[in-house]
N, C-alpha and C positions, 0 to 999 in steps of 0.2 A: 432243071436237074439233068435232063438228058443232054442238053447242050453242054453243060459243064463236064459231064462224064465223057462226052466225045472229045472235048478239048484235052482232058487228062489223058485219054487213050492216045490221042495224036502226039502229045508231048512225049509220052513214054515210048511210043514207037520210034519217034525221031531220036530220042536219047539212046534207045537200043541200037539203032542203026549207027549212030555216032560211036557208041561203045565198040561195036564190032569192027568198024573201020580203024579205031584207035588201037585195038588189040593187034590188028594186022601190022600197024606201022610202029608200034611201041618198041620193037626190037631195034629199030634204027636210031632211037633216041640216045644221045650222049649226054654230056654235061649240060648242053644247051637244049632248050625245048624243041622238039621236032616240029617243023612248020605245020605238018598235017595235024598233029595233036593240038597245037595252039589254035588252029583254025576251027577245029571241032569243039574245043572247050569254049571258044568265044561265042558259040551259038547256044550254049546251055543255060547260062544264068538268066537271060531275059525270059526264056520260055518257062523256066521253073518259077520265077518271080510272078509272072502273069497267072500261073496256076494257083499260087497262094492268094493272090489278090482276088481272083474270081471264086475262091473257095467260100461257100456259104457256111455260116456258123453252125447250122444244124447238120451239115454234112462233114464237119471237121473230123469228128470221131471215126466216122465210116472211112473217110479218106486215109486217116492214120492207120487204121487196121488193115486196109488193103495194101498200103505201102510196106507194112511190117511183114506181110506174107512173102514179099519178094526181097531177097537178100541184097540185090544191087540197088534197091531204093529205100533201104531202112533209114538212111540219112535224111531222106525227105520226110519220113514219118516223125523223126525226132524234131524236125523244124516246125511242126504244126503248132505245138504249144508256144514256141518262141514267137511265131507270127501272131497268134491270138493275143499275146501279151503286149505287142507293140502296135497293133493295127489302129487302135483308138488314138494313139499319139500321132499317127501319120495322116489320117484322113484319106480321101480318095486319091487314086493314082493319077498323076498328071502326065508324066512322060518317063520313059526309060532311056538312059544314055546310050550312045552308040559305041563308046569305048569300053572294052573289057580288058582288065589287067590280068594276065595269066602269068603265073610263076611256079617254079618247082619248089616243093616243100618236102619235109621229111616224110617219106613213104608215099608220095604222090604229087598232085598238082592242086592249085587253087585258082579259081576264076572269080573276079570281083567286078561288079558293075554298079554304077550310081543311078539312083532313081529319084524323081521329083514327085512329092506328094503335096496335098493342099496345105498341110501344117508345117512340114519340114522335109528336108531331104533325107535319104537313107542310103547306106551302102549295103548291098546284098552280095553274098559270096557263097560259093559252093566249093567243096573239096572232094577229090577223087583219089582212088588208089593209083599205084604206079602204072598199072596197065590200062587205066582209064576205063575200067569195066564196072565200077561200083561208086555210087555216091556215098562218101563217108561222113558228110556233115554239111550243114547250111548255117549261115549266120545273118542276122538282121542287126544293123548298127545305125540307129537313128542319129541324126546330127542335132544335138541340143545346144541352145545358146548358153553363154557363160552364166547368165542369170538363172536359167533353168538348172544347170549343173550345180550352181551354188545352193539353190533352193533344195534340190534333191539331197545334196551333201548335208545341208542343215537338218533336214527332217530325219535323215538316216542317223545323224549324230544324236538328235533329240530322242529318237526311239531307242537307240542303243543305250545312252546314258540313263534314260528313264527306266528302261528295263533293269539296269544294274541297281539303281536306287530303290526301285520297288522290291527287288529281291532282298537287298540289304535291310530294308524296313521290315519285311516279313520275317527275316532271320532274327532281327532285334526283338520283334514282338514275341516270337516263339521263345527266345531266351528269357525275356522278362516274365513269361508265363510259367517258367519252371518253378518259381517259388510257390505260386498258387497250386501247382500240381503237387508239389511236395506236401503242402499244408493239407490239401484234400486227401492225399494218400494217408497222411498221419491220422486224420480224423476217421477215415474209413477203417484203418487198422484198429483204432481205439474202440470203435463201435462193434467190431467183430469179437474182441476179447470180453469175457464176462467181467463185471465189475468186481474188483478185489476189495475186500473189507480192510479197513485200516488195521495195521498190526496192533494187537493189544499189548499194552505195556506190561512187561513181566514184573509182577510184584512178588517178592519173596514170600513164600508161605510163612505166615506167623506160626509161632509155636502152637501146636494143637492144645486147645483147652481140654483139659480132662474134666469131663463131667463128674459131678459129685456122685459118688457111688455109695450107696447105703450098704455099709459093711456090717451092719448090726447082726446080720444072720450068720456072718463068718466068725464063729465063736473062737476059733483058734487064733485068728489074727487079732481079734479084739483083746483076747487074753494076753497076747504077747505085748501089744502096745500098752495095755494097762500096766503090765508089770514093769515095762521100761520107764514109763512116766513115774510110777511109784518109786522105782529105784533112784531115779534122777532127782526127785523132789523130796523123797523121804516121807511121802504121804501114805496113808493107809489105802491099799488097793480097793478095799470094799467101798470106799467113798468116791471112787472114780467111776464115771459112766461115759463110755465112748459111744457117741451117737452116729458120727459119720467120719469118714477119712477122705481127705482131698489133697492132691499134690499141689504144693505151692510153686508158682512160677519163679524161676531163678533161685532155686534153693541153694543154700550154701554147701550142702553136702555134694551137689552135682559139680560145683566148681573145684572142690577139693579132689 
């Protein structure tokens, strides 16, 4: 742990010195890269790559947080996650190349170096600002074989298409469940409403039957009816006895 931190401090001190020298000579840079800047940039990639290679996994987060606190090294902090993603595909470091490719890019410079690992080669690069006072980014580009690239492309395609088909299947299942949802909702509403009794068939009221009324006590009415019967039949009224009076249904006098 202490040895690693000493190495990190040494690399950062060296980078700071190179940055200060680059800042002094950057004003002389024209369309071509200033020789002093190129010489200084050629020394940075190998040192930073060795820093990443020696970084223990348990110290990765701490290193990242320390670099984020320093504005000129935030690019190194962003590269920690990229390194952790590719280190298992690389294996142990075998050697770092001697040739560094330096070129001017939009807003600064880039320096790239090749390294040999147990499993495959890798291209490591850093980018700086125009004044070469800040690391703006790092990149790890492992060299995969054609078969490995085809395999990765195949699995990416399978995962992508599989995700699409799974989503489509879920959507179709949801749509197919709509009818069951509607049926359940209809049953639920039916149970909420009180049961309605079937409408009773309207039956026209029949003519009210007039109960027989004993009218023997109504002497005046009896006398009138007796007189009317006697007049119509020519019978003697004394021989007629009215015991009851009842309205006949459908009487002819009503129709007239």
